[in-house]
C-alpha positions in Angstrom: 0.0 0.0 0.0 1.2 3.5 -0.7 1.7 6.6 -3.4 2.3 5.2 -7.0 3.7 7.5 -10.2 3.0 5.3 -13.5 4.5 6.9 -17.1 3.8 10.7 -15.6 4.8 13.4 -17.8 4.7 17.3 -16.9 4.2 20.1 -18.9 4.9 23.8 -17.9 2.9 25.8 -20.2 1.6 23.5 -22.5 1.0 24.6 -26.2 2.8 27.9 -25.6 6.8 28.5 -27.4 7.7 28.8 -23.6 6.7 25.3 -23.3 8.5 22.9 -21.1 8.6 19.2 -20.2 9.8 18.6 -16.8 8.5 14.8 -16.1 9.4 12.2 -18.7 7.5 8.9 -18.2 8.4 8.8 -14.2 7.8 5.2 -13.0 8.3 5.7 -9.0 6.6 3.7 -5.9 6.6 5.5 -2.2 5.9 2.2 0.0 4.4 2.5 3.7 7.4 1.0 5.9 10.0 2.4 3.8 12.1 5.4 2.9 12.7 6.4 0.0 15.4 9.5 -0.9 15.3 11.4 -4.3 18.4 12.6 -5.4 19.0 14.8 -8.8 20.8 18.1 -9.3 19.5 21.7 -9.4 16.4 22.0 -12.7 16.3 17.4 -13.1 12.5 18.1 -11.8 12.3 16.7 -8.0 10.1 19.6 -6.5 7.9 19.1 -9.8 7.7 14.9 -9.0 6.7 15.8 -5.4 3.8 18.4 -6.3 2.4 15.8 -8.3 2.6 13.0 -6.0 1.1 15.0 -3.5 -1.6 16.2 -6.0 -0.6 19.8 -5.7 -0.4 19.5 -10.2 -2.1 17.2 -12.3 0.5 14.6 -14.3 0.3 16.3 -18.1 0.2 12.3 -18.9 0.3 9.1 -16.7 -1.6 8.2 -13.3 -1.2 8.7 -9.4 -2.6 5.8 -7.7 -3.3 5.6 -3.9 -3.0 2.4 -2.5 -3.3 1.1 -6.5 -7.0 3.4 -7.4 -5.9 5.7 -9.9 -6.1 9.4 -8.0 -9.2 11.0 -11.1 -12.3 12.2 -9.4 -12.4 14.9 -7.0 -12.9 12.7 -4.2 -10.1 10.8 -5.1 -8.2 14.0 -5.0 -9.4 14.8 -1.3 -8.1 11.4 -0.2 -4.9 11.4 -1.7 -4.5 15.1 0.4 -6.1 13.5 3.7 -3.0 10.6 3.4 -0.3 12.6 2.3 1.6 15.4 4.2 4.2 17.7 2.6 6.9 19.8 2.9 7.5 22.2 0.2 11.0 23.3 -1.0 10.0 27.0 0.1 8.8 26.6 3.2 7.6 30.1 3.6 4.8 29.9 1.0 3.0 27.2 3.4 3.0 29.9 6.4 0.4 32.3 6.5 -0.7 32.8 10.3 -0.5 35.4 12.2 1.6 32.9 15.3 3.3 30.2 15.2 1.3 28.4 17.6 -1.8 28.9 15.1 -0.3 28.2 12.2 1.5 24.7 13.1 -2.4 23.6 14.8 -4.4 24.8 11.7 -4.7 21.3 10.0 -6.1 19.9 13.3 -8.3 23.1 14.5 -11.8 21.2 12.5 -11.6 18.5 14.4 -13.6 19.1 17.4 -10.2 18.4 19.7 -10.5 19.0 23.6 -8.2 22.4 23.6 -5.6 20.8 26.0 -5.2 18.0 23.9 -4.6 20.5 20.4 -1.8 22.2 22.6 -0.3 19.0 23.7 -0.2 17.9 20.1 1.1 21.7 18.8 4.0 21.9 21.4 5.0 17.9 20.4 5.4 19.1 16.9 7.4 22.1 17.7 9.9 20.1 20.0 10.0 17.6 16.8 10.9 20.2 14.3 13.5 21.6 17.3 11.6 24.3 17.9 11.1 25.5 21.8 7.7 26.2 22.1 7.7 28.4 25.1 10.1 30.5 23.0 8.2 30.6 19.6 4.5 29.5 19.8 3.5 33.4 20.3 5.7 34.6 17.7 5.0 35.9 14.1 6.6 33.2 11.3 7.2 35.8 9.4 9.2 37.4 11.6 11.7 34.3 11.7 14.8 33.3 10.2 14.3 31.1 6.7 15.8 28.5 9.2 12.9 28.8 11.7 10.1 29.2 8.9 11.4 25.8 7.9 11.1 24.0 10.7 7.5 25.9 11.7 6.5 24.6 8.4 7.7 21.5 9.5 6.1 21.1 12.6 2.9 21.9 10.6 3.2 18.4 8.4 4.2 16.4 11.8 1.5 17.4 13.5 -1.0 15.9 11.0 0.6 12.3 11.5 -0.4 11.0 8.0 0.4 7.9 6.6 2.7 9.3 3.9 5.4 11.9 4.3 6.7 14.0 1.2 9.6 16.2 2.2 11.6 18.4 -0.1 15.3 19.0 1.4 14.0 19.0 5.1 17.5 19.1 6.7 18.0 22.2 5.3 18.4 24.7 7.8 18.6 22.2 10.7 21.8 22.5 12.9 23.3 18.9 14.0 21.3 18.3 17.0 18.3 19.2 14.8 19.6 16.8 11.9 20.2 13.9 14.1 16.8 14.5 16.1 14.8 14.6 12.8 17.1 11.3 11.6 15.6 10.0 14.5 12.3 10.7 14.0 11.6 9.7 10.8 12.7 6.3 11.6 10.0 6.1 14.4 7.6 7.3 11.6 8.7 4.4 9.6 8.8 1.8 12.1 5.4 2.6 13.0 4.2 2.3 9.3 4.6 6.1 7.2 6.1 5.6 3.9 8.3 8.8 3.4 9.7 10.3 0.8 12.9 12.4 1.1 14.1 14.8 -1.5 18.0 15.3 -0.6 21.2 16.1 -2.1 23.7 14.9 0.9 24.7 11.1 0.4 25.3 11.1 4.4 21.4 10.9 5.0 21.0 8.4 2.0 23.1 6.3 4.1 21.4 6.7 7.1 17.8 6.9 6.6 17.1 5.1 3.0 15.7 1.8 2.4 15.6 2.6 -1.5 17.0 5.3 -3.7 15.9 6.8 -6.7 17.9 9.4 -8.9 15.8 12.1 -11.7 18.0 13.2 -14.4 16.5 15.3 -16.9 13.2 14.4 -16.1 13.4 10.5 -16.2 14.3 8.0 -13.3 17.7 6.6 -13.9 18.5 4.9 -11.0 15.9 3.4 -8.9 16.0 0.4 -6.2 17.9 -0.7 -2.7 20.8 2.2 -1.4 23.4 0.3 -2.0 23.3 -0.4 -5.5 22.4 3.3 -6.7 25.4 4.4 -4.6 27.8 2.1 -6.0 26.7 3.0 -9.2 29.1 6.1 -9.6 29.2 6.2 -13.5 25.3 6.8 -13.9 25.4 9.3 -10.8 28.3 11.7 -12.9 26.3 11.0 -16.2 23.0 12.6 -14.5 25.6 15.4 -12.9 25.8 14.2 -9.0 29.0 14.0 -7.5 29.4 9.8 -6.2 29.6 9.7 -2.9 33.3 9.8 -1.7 33.5 5.6 -0.8 32.0 5.2 -4.2 34.0 7.6 -6.1 37.5 6.3 -4.5 36.9 2.8 -5.1 35.2 3.1 -8.6 38.8 5.0 -9.7 40.2 2.0 -7.6 38.9 -0.1 -9.4 40.4 0.5 -13.0 43.8 -1.1 -10.9 41.7 -3.5 -9.1 38.8 -4.4 -10.8 37.5 -6.9 -8.2 37.2 -4.2 -5.9 33.2 -3.5 -4.7 31.3 -0.7 -6.5 30.2 0.4 -2.9 30.9 -0.3 1.1 28.9 0.6 3.5 31.1 1.8 5.8 34.7 3.2 6.4 35.8 -0.2 7.8 34.6 -2.3 4.7 36.4 -0.1 2.6 39.5 -0.5 4.4 39.1 -4.2 5.0 38.0 -4.7 1.4 41.2 -2.6 0.2 43.4 -4.6 2.5 42.4 -7.7 0.7 43.6 -6.4 -2.9 47.3 -4.3 -1.5 50.0 -6.7 -1.4 50.6 -8.8 1.6 46.8 -8.9 1.3 44.8 -9.5 5.1 43.2 -7.6 7.3 44.4 -4.3 8.3 
């Protein structure tokens, strides 16, 4: 169960001299209980893919499916938006209320929750996003720094506890502790069954988070699958305009001399052990 894109195309300003096809036949699945990391250089179509998957843009061709059912009618679109929480690349576009507390809690205000429960959920979401409710709740979100605004927008997504999360660069603007806390939270949400798409440019985040990874290049999925397979595809990553992870790039160069070396290793110690077996003398270091 989850969200899927099938042969999805998207064209901005179709039928005009400045029309631009951004997605070209994308097939991708966001499965419940998994974290999928999506990579690609600027302009590859990542943010457009997220907007289409969230139902905020309609595909020019192809289908978005929720739990195997095409999202076609207005009722299907409503079900999709209820199932999905979205963090946009431009977080300030998601903020609108006069205070941080009202902005974060907005999506729950029509659920007739007791005031104390609404307050507790709001405070929990703020803490999860790395903001102290005592310091931020009564502030205007528009007077905050870009990093703080992004955290407020993230809290507004987390408070809903949707079963699918689509997050565009969620670690941007977070300090070291904030990054660690969010990594832990996303893993906990995955363990609880959430399906999570994370758009990122950071290989460390992919290594620490992803069950699967995908690379988008010029609107097409170039690589997709187990993260180790994707991270090991140094030549394909280079062709997509991405610098491979440092270990994968090191091994790519060494494989010219030692072709039996693995294309990728999961940690530095594994890399050292692989190298030791191929160096004169062999054996472990």
